[in-house]
N, CA, C and O atoms as a printed pandas DataFrame, in Angstrom:
     atom_number atom_name residue_name chain_id  residue_number  x_coord  y_coord  z_coord
0              1         N          MET        A               1  142.543 -126.068   -4.209
1              2        CA          MET        A               1  143.738 -125.544   -3.602
2              3         C          MET        A               1  144.773 -126.877   -3.061
3              4         O          MET        A               1  144.573 -127.589   -2.077
4              5         N          PRO        A               2  145.779 -126.943   -3.914
5              6        CA          PRO        A               2  146.521 -128.204   -3.611
6              7         C          PRO        A               2  147.577 -127.972   -2.276
7              8         O          PRO        A               2  148.213 -128.893   -1.761
8              9         N          ARG        A               3  147.616 -126.794   -1.908
9             10        CA          ARG        A               3  148.682 -126.682   -0.588
10            11         C          ARG        A               3  147.915 -127.105    0.511
11            12         O          ARG        A               3  146.824 -126.560    0.678
12            13         N          GLU        A               4  148.365 -128.160    1.454
13            14        CA          GLU        A               4  147.639 -128.619    2.471
14            15         C          GLU        A               4  148.320 -128.175    4.008
15            16         O          GLU        A               4  149.496 -127.817    3.936
16            17         N          ILE        A               5  147.828 -128.166    5.092
17            18        CA          ILE        A               5  149.069 -127.814    6.102
18            19         C          ILE        A               5  149.010 -129.292    6.874
19            20         O          ILE        A               5  148.199 -130.198    7.066
20            21         N          VAL        A               6  150.376 -128.957    7.189
21            22        CA          VAL        A               6  151.242 -130.127    7.914
22            23         C          VAL        A               6  151.788 -129.675    9.057
23            24         O          VAL        A               6  152.092 -128.484    9.137
24            25         N          THR        A               7  152.005 -130.565   10.143
25            26        CA          THR        A               7  152.532 -130.718   11.264
26            27         C          THR        A               7  153.925 -131.210   11.492
27            28         O          THR        A               7  154.197 -132.376   11.205
28            29         N          LEU        A               8  154.649 -130.562   11.889
29            30        CA          LEU        A               8  156.003 -130.966   12.217
30            31         C          LEU        A               8  156.236 -131.638   13.743
31            32         O          LEU        A               8  155.797 -131.115   14.767
32            33         N          GLN        A               9  156.932 -132.770   13.714
33            34        CA          GLN        A               9  157.056 -133.420   15.170
34            35         C          GLN        A               9  158.743 -133.242   15.364
35            36         O          GLN        A               9  159.536 -133.166   14.426
36            37         N          CYS        A              10  158.938 -133.214   16.165
37            38        CA          CYS        A              10  160.523 -133.427   17.115
38            39         C          CYS        A              10  160.667 -135.079   17.080
39            40         O          CYS        A              10  159.844 -135.916   17.451
40            41         N          ASN        A              11  161.955 -135.264   16.522
41            42        CA          ASN        A              11  162.241 -136.865   16.339
42            43         C          ASN        A              11  162.489 -137.351   17.598
43            44         O          ASN        A              11  162.219 -138.499   17.949
44            45         N          VAL        A              12  163.175 -136.213   18.530
45            46        CA          VAL        A              12  163.583 -136.766   19.926
46            47         C          VAL        A              12  162.680 -136.843   21.087
47            48         O          VAL        A              12  162.662 -137.726   21.945
48            49         N          CYS        A              13  161.989 -135.878   21.004
49            50        CA          CYS        A              13  160.967 -135.620   22.396
50            51         C          CYS        A              13  159.634 -135.720   21.748
51            52         O          CYS        A              13  158.691 -135.458   22.494
52            53         N          LYS        A              14  159.326 -136.066   20.426
53            54        CA          LYS        A              14  157.932 -136.058   20.042
54            55         C          LYS        A              14  157.071 -135.366   20.178
55            56         O          LYS        A              14  155.944 -135.843   20.046
56            57         N          ASN        A              15  157.213 -134.039   20.479
57            58        CA          ASN        A              15  156.589 -132.852   20.629
58            59         C          ASN        A              15  156.372 -132.182   19.322
59            60         O          ASN        A              15  157.320 -131.913   18.583
60            61         N          ARG        A              16  154.969 -131.871   18.984
61            62        CA          ARG        A              16  154.470 -131.251   17.719
62            63         C          ARG        A              16  154.727 -129.806   17.930
63            64         O          ARG        A              16  153.981 -129.227   18.719
64            65         N          ASN        A              17  155.662 -129.143   17.348
65            66        CA          ASN        A              17  155.957 -127.476   17.564
66            67         C          ASN        A              17  155.621 -126.827   16.694
67            68         O          ASN        A              17  155.132 -125.738   16.992
68            69         N          TYR        A              18  155.725 -127.181   15.303
69            70        CA          TYR        A              18  155.336 -126.359   14.028
70            71         C          TYR        A              18  154.563 -126.975   13.156
71            72         O          TYR        A              18  154.437 -128.196   13.059
72            73         N          SER        A              19  153.898 -125.947   12.340
73            74        CA          SER        A              19  153.021 -126.134   11.409
74            75         C          SER        A              19  153.753 -125.722   10.260
75            76         O          SER        A              19  154.657 -124.896   10.391
76            77         N          THR        A              20  153.436 -126.258    9.024
77            78        CA          THR        A              20  153.925 -125.725    7.615
78            79         C          THR        A              20  152.713 -125.940    6.447
79            80         O          THR        A              20  151.641 -126.457    6.759
80            81         N          THR        A              21  152.987 -125.510    5.147
81            82        CA          THR        A              21  152.303 -126.077    3.939
82            83         C          THR        A              21  152.838 -126.897    3.208
83            84         O          THR        A              21  154.035 -126.944    3.491
84            85         N          LYS        A              22  152.600 -127.523    2.470
85            86        CA          LYS        A              22  153.192 -128.338    1.151
86            87         C          LYS        A              22  152.287 -128.463    0.187
87            88         O          LYS        A              22  151.090 -128.432    0.473
88            89         N          ASN        A              23  152.657 -128.601   -0.912
89            90        CA          ASN        A              23  151.790 -128.812   -2.257
90            91         C          ASN        A              23  152.084 -130.464   -2.277
91            92         O          ASN        A              23  153.234 -130.898   -2.342
92            93         N          ARG        A              24  150.842 -131.376   -2.210
93            94        CA          ARG        A              24  151.138 -132.451   -2.107
94            95         C          ARG        A              24  151.061 -133.331   -3.486
95            96         O          ARG        A              24  151.254 -134.546   -3.495
96            97         N          LYS        A              25  150.768 -132.593   -4.595
97            98        CA          LYS        A              25  150.936 -133.317   -6.026
98            99         C          LYS        A              25  152.319 -133.414   -6.222
99           100         O          LYS        A              25  152.722 -134.562   -6.409
100          101         N          THR        A              26  153.462 -132.188   -6.234
101          102        CA          THR        A              26  154.611 -132.392   -6.254
102          103         C          THR        A              26  155.434 -132.665   -4.980
103          104         O          THR        A              26  156.633 -132.823   -5.211
104          105         N          THR        A              27  155.139 -132.738   -3.951
105          106        CA          THR        A              27  156.150 -133.256   -2.659
106          107         C          THR        A              27  155.080 -134.261   -2.366
107          108         O          THR        A              27  154.047 -133.914   -1.794
108          109         N          THR        A              28  155.352 -135.828   -2.841
109          110        CA          THR        A              28  154.523 -136.881   -2.051
110          111         C          THR        A              28  155.019 -137.427   -0.843
111          112         O          THR        A              28  154.262 -137.968   -0.035
112          113         N          ASP        A              29  156.739 -137.280   -0.591
113          114        CA          ASP        A              29  157.531 -137.956    0.599
114          115         C          ASP        A              29  157.254 -136.884    1.957
115          116         O          ASP        A              29  156.794 -135.757    1.775
116          117         N          ARG        A              30  157.512 -137.273    2.970
117          118        CA          ARG        A              30  157.490 -136.705    3.993
118          119         C          ARG        A              30  158.282 -135.572    4.626
119          120         O          ARG        A              30  159.166 -136.095    5.304
120          121         N          LEU        A              31  158.359 -134.075    4.709
121          122        CA          LEU        A              31  159.009 -133.346    4.774
122          123         C          LEU        A              31  159.898 -133.715    6.035
123          124         O          LEU        A              31  159.542 -134.569    6.848
124          125         N          GLU        A              32  161.145 -132.967    6.138
125          126        CA          GLU        A              32  161.829 -133.173    7.172
126          127         C          GLU        A              32  163.098 -131.798    7.048
127          128         O          GLU        A              32  163.907 -131.580    6.147
128          129         N          PHE        A              33  162.869 -131.122    8.225
129          130        CA          PHE        A              33  163.771 -129.856    8.398
130          131         C          PHE        A              33  164.552 -129.821    9.927
131          132         O          PHE        A              33  163.902 -130.256   10.878
132          133         N          SER        A              34  165.585 -129.439   10.110
133          134        CA          SER        A              34  166.369 -128.789   11.227
134          135         C          SER        A              34  165.639 -127.825   12.074
135          136         O          SER        A              34  165.660 -126.680   11.622
136          137         N          LYS        A              35  165.075 -127.967   13.054
137          138        CA          LYS        A              35  164.208 -126.838   13.874
138          139         C          LYS        A              35  164.656 -126.597   15.356
139          140         O          LYS        A              35  165.270 -127.452   15.994
140          141         N          PHE        A              36  164.354 -125.538   15.791
141          142        CA          PHE        A              36  164.578 -125.274   17.116
142          143         C          PHE        A              36  163.462 -126.328   17.665
143          144         O          PHE        A              36  162.429 -126.519   17.023
144          145         N          CYS        A              37  163.728 -126.993   18.876
145          146        CA          CYS        A              37  162.761 -127.433   19.741
146          147         C          CYS        A              37  162.688 -126.787   21.050
147          148         O          CYS        A              37  163.763 -126.663   21.636
148          149         N          LYS        A              38  161.608 -126.340   21.639
149          150        CA          LYS        A              38  161.424 -125.893   22.809
150          151         C          LYS        A              38  161.765 -126.610   24.228
151          152         O          LYS        A              38  162.138 -126.070   25.270
152          153         N          ARG        A              39  161.534 -127.953   23.968
153          154        CA          ARG        A              39  161.203 -128.904   24.961
154          155         C          ARG        A              39  162.599 -129.256   25.228
155          156         O          ARG        A              39  163.066 -129.072   26.352
156          157         N          CYS        A              40  163.455 -129.860   24.062
157          158        CA          CYS        A              40  164.761 -130.208   24.056
158          159         C          CYS        A              40  165.893 -128.961   24.283
159          160         O          CYS        A              40  167.003 -129.102   24.796
160          161         N          ARG        A              41  165.419 -127.947   23.859
161          162        CA          ARG        A              41  166.193 -126.825   24.096
162          163         C          ARG        A              41  167.405 -126.618   23.071
163          164         O          ARG        A              41  168.265 -125.802   23.404
164          165         N          LYS        A              42  167.552 -127.329   21.779
165          166        CA          LYS        A              42  168.371 -127.231   20.978
166          167         C          LYS        A              42  167.958 -127.669   19.502
167          168         O          LYS        A              42  166.845 -128.191   19.552
168          169         N          HIS        A              43  168.428 -127.642   18.302
169          170        CA          HIS        A              43  168.315 -127.824   17.023
170          171         C          HIS        A              43  168.012 -129.137   17.020
171          172         O          HIS        A              43  168.783 -129.826   17.688
172          173         N          THR        A              44  167.091 -129.725   16.452
173          174        CA          THR        A              44  166.708 -131.288   16.186
174          175         C          THR        A              44  166.093 -131.442   14.774
175          176         O          THR        A              44  165.724 -130.469   14.116
176          177         N          ASP        A              45  166.020 -132.513   14.417
177          178        CA          ASP        A              45  165.603 -133.024   13.166
178          179         C          ASP        A              45  164.013 -133.122   13.519
179          180         O          ASP        A              45  163.686 -133.794   14.497
180          181         N          HIS        A              46  162.927 -132.397   12.662
181          182        CA          HIS        A              46  161.484 -132.458   12.886
182          183         C          HIS        A              46  161.130 -133.172   11.394
183          184         O          HIS        A              46  161.834 -133.003   10.397
184          185         N          LYS        A              47  160.093 -133.874   11.424
185          186        CA          LYS        A              47  159.435 -134.888   10.581
186          187         C          LYS        A              47  157.914 -134.336   10.564
187          188         O          LYS        A              47  157.213 -133.900   11.477
188          189         N          GLU        A              48  157.624 -134.551    8.938
189          190        CA          GLU        A              48  155.808 -134.403    9.062
190          191         C          GLU        A              48  155.122 -135.639    9.760
191          192         O          GLU        A              48  155.604 -136.769    9.683
192          193         N          THR        A              49  154.226 -135.412   10.290
193          194        CA          THR        A              49  153.144 -136.056   10.838
194          195         C          THR        A              49  151.815 -136.082   10.280
195          196         O          THR        A              49  151.489 -135.144    9.553
196          197         N          LYS        A              50  151.151 -136.838   10.466
197          198        CA          LYS        A              50  149.742 -137.236    9.977
198          199         C          LYS        A              50  149.006 -135.756   10.666
199          200         O          LYS        A              50  147.796 -135.556   10.549
């Protein structure tokens, strides 16, 4: 099964709010999305962490 669970972390407050899956064979770089952060109370960039 090539899909693995990854955690997304807010770039502003460093809170780990979201988890998603990705295919590591096709997507080798880190994911980055604009998501709503509950702690910051606004949309911020969230980047994949280990």
